[in-house]
N, C-alpha and C positions, 0 to 999 in steps of 0.2 A: 486228876493229878494225884500222883503217889504221895501219901501222907508222910511216910518215913523213908526219905530218899536214901539215907545212909544204910539202913537195914536192907533195902532193896539192892543197892549197889554192892554191899558186902556179900550178899548171896550170889550175885552175878560174878564177883571176883572169884569166889569159891568154885563156881561152875566152870569158868574159863581158864583160870590159872592152874592148869593141869597139864601133865606130860602129853596128853592127847591133843593139846592145842598145837604142839610143835610141828607135827608132820606137814601140815598144809600152810604153814606160815614161813616167811623168810628167815625167822630165827632158827629154822631147821638147818640152815647152811652152816653157821658157826658150831652147831651141835654135832656136825660131822667130825669135829676135831677135839683133841684133848690137850694139845700144846697151847699154852696161853697166847703166844704170838699168833698162831694160826687162827685162834678164836677171835682175837682182836682184829686181824686183817680182814678175814672173811665176814666178820660181824659188821665192820665198817663198810665193806663193799656191798654186802647184802642190803644194809640200810640205805646206802647211796642209790642203789638201783631199784629201790622199792617204790616204783610207781607203775601202774598198770595192773594186770591180773596177777595174782599171787603165783599161780602155776607157771606163768611165763618168767616171773622174777626168779623163781627157784631154778628153772631150767637154765636161764642165762648164767646164774651164779655157778651152777655145776659145770657149765661149759668153760667158764673162766678158770675154775679149779683144775679141770683137765688140761687146759693150755699151760698151767703152771705145774704140770707133772704131779698133781695131787698133793703137793707140799708147798703152799703159798710162801711161808716164811723162808724156807730153804731156797726156794726159787728167787725170792726177792734179794736176799743177802748174798747169794752165790752165783747169780746168773752172769753169763757173758753176753756181749752185745748181740751175738748171733742168735741167742736164745729168745730175744725179744721179737724176732721176725714172726714167730708163730702167733703173736698177739695182734698183728696188724689188721686182721679182719674182724676183731671182736667189736660188737656193737649192741647196745640196748637202747632203743629210742634215740635220744639225742646224745647219749654217752657213747663215745667212739674210741678208736685206737689212740688218738692223741691224748685223750683223758686217761686212758688205761696206762699208757707209758709214763705219764706224769705221776699218777698214783704210785706206780712202782718206784719211780725215782724218789718221791717223798718218803715212802716207807723205808727204802734202803738208807737214805740220809738219816732218818730218825733212829732206826734200829742199830745203826753203827754207833750211836751215842747213848741210847737208852735201852733198857730191857723191856719196857712196857709202853704201849701207846698212851696210857694214862698220863704220862709226863707231858704229852703234847697239849693237854688241856689245862695244865697248871702253870699259870704265869709267874708264880713266885718260886721258880726252881733255882736252886743253887747248884752250879755245875763246876765240878773240880776235875781237872784233867791231869794225868801224870804220864810221864814217859817211862815205859817199862821195857825191859830187854827180854826178848824171848831166848829160847835155848840156843839159837844160832847167833845171838849177839846183835841182831838188828833192832832198831828202835821201832816201836809202834805206840800209837796214842790210844789210850783207853779211858773210858769214863770211870773214875774211881768212886764217885758218890754223887747221887742226886737226892736232894731233899726239898721239902716244902715247908713254909712257915706253918705255925699251928692254926693260923686263921683259915676258917672254912672257905672253900671256893664255891661260889654260887654258879648256877648254870649259865647265866648271862655272861658273867666274867669269863668262864671257861670257854664258851662257844666263840665269843669275840676274839679271845686270845688264840684259840685253835685256828680260826680262819686266817688270821694274820701270819701265824707260824707256818701253816700249810702252804701258803703262797709266798714263802720267803726265799725259795730257791731261785737262782738267777734264771731269767728267760722262761718263766712259767708261761704256759699257754693261756692267754686271756679267756678263751672260750671255756676253759675248765672251771672258772670261778663260779659259773652258774650252778655247778653241782655241789658246792659247799656253801651253805648259807650261814648267816649270823644274825643275832638280834639287832645289831647296828644297822642292818638293812631293813628292819621292821618285819623280817620273815618270822613265821611261826617255828621254823627250824624243826619241823616234824620228824624228818629222817634222823637228824643228829640227836634230838631228844629221845627218840626210840633207841638209837644205838647206846646212849648213856644209860637208859633204863636197863638194857640187856647186860651191860658191863657192871653196873653199880648195885642194882637191887639183889638182895639175897634172902631167900626164904627156903622152906622145906619142899617146895613144889617142883623144883628142878627145871623150871622154864627159863627164867633169867639166870645169869651166870654168877653174879656177885664176886667177880675176880678183881675188882678195883675197890680200894678202901680210902682213898684220899679225897674223893668226892662222895658226899653223904646222900643217902636216899631222900632225906628230908629236903635237900636243896635242889632236887630234880624238878623239871617242868614237864607236865603231861604232854605227850605227843598229840598234836592237834591236826588230824586229817579231816577229810570231808565227813566221814562216818561219825567220828567222835564229836565234831562240831555240831552236827545235826542232833545227835542224841542229847548232848549237853544243853543245847538250847531248848529242847523239848522238856528237859527236867529243870529248866530255869537256872542252870548253873552258869550260864553266860548271858549277859545283858548287852554287852558291847556289840554294836551293829556290824562293824567290819571284823575281818578275821586276820589278825596279825600277832606279833609277839606279845603285845599287851593283852590280847584276848587269851592267849595261852597262859599268861600269868594270872589273869582273872580266874580262869577255870581252876588252875592249880591252887590258888588261894582258897577257893571254895572247897576243894578236895582236902586241903589241909585241915579244915574244920572237922572232917570225918576221921582223918588219921594224920596227925602232924608229923609223925616220923616216917611215913611211907605213903605220901599222897598219890604217887603215880601208879600204885597197884590198881587204882580204879581205871587205868587205861584198859585193862583186861575187860572190865565190865562195860565201859562205854563203847569200845571197839567191838566186843562180842555182840552187844545189843544192835549195833549198827550194821555189821556185815553178816552176822549169822541170823539175827532175828528181824533184820530189815527195819529196825526202828528209825523213824525220822525220814524215810524215803519220800513220804508225801508231805513232810513238814515244810 
């Protein structure tokens, strides 16, 4: 057993939290863009589609970008009904065109009201709407301001709120609910926690984006996939027998002992040990 787990994991974070990590990981998809909304949209989609081989995930995300004419945000907010036909054959495992069209409908609904997808994760939003007149004298409704109380938003609250909001559109397809998890379902929420890590964490390594600031890195939960779970158990960071939301919380609580302000940076170490160094395969 490794005597100084913190020192070991810190060294592995330094090894894997590097720009060279990006190319072969789904995070490479949002890194194709500079516009905040494009980063958010394709970051969310890349995280959602992240099951299976990474090379396939990246290929399918690039296919989706091409179907949206290389500009996801512009496509989503400006598309006509006829433009959606090109998406009817998109599929990745159990994610199909029905799910794709609902994602687009949700994104359009949200971005008509907010500038950032971060607002979708904040339950204490104050929304003020005003009627403004454009140069032609017609009325249009715009969001004047959105703000959040000073109280920090934890990951559990944010994820439960997000799922409820995401499926608040009328006639949402019930089948799509399996693609967006929440702690209330006892799920580890691996994909959404990974997406939050991408958007919230900020350091000088240029892997994670750090473009959101109303959810704090200290409040994130470590993404818990099969590789991370196995390595964490081998390092005795997890004792809980099952793997669920409480297990992800248990792991993150241990990681906060190593770095209270940024516990999920150790995702780089645990994931790297699992998938690159094959730790825990026989565990």
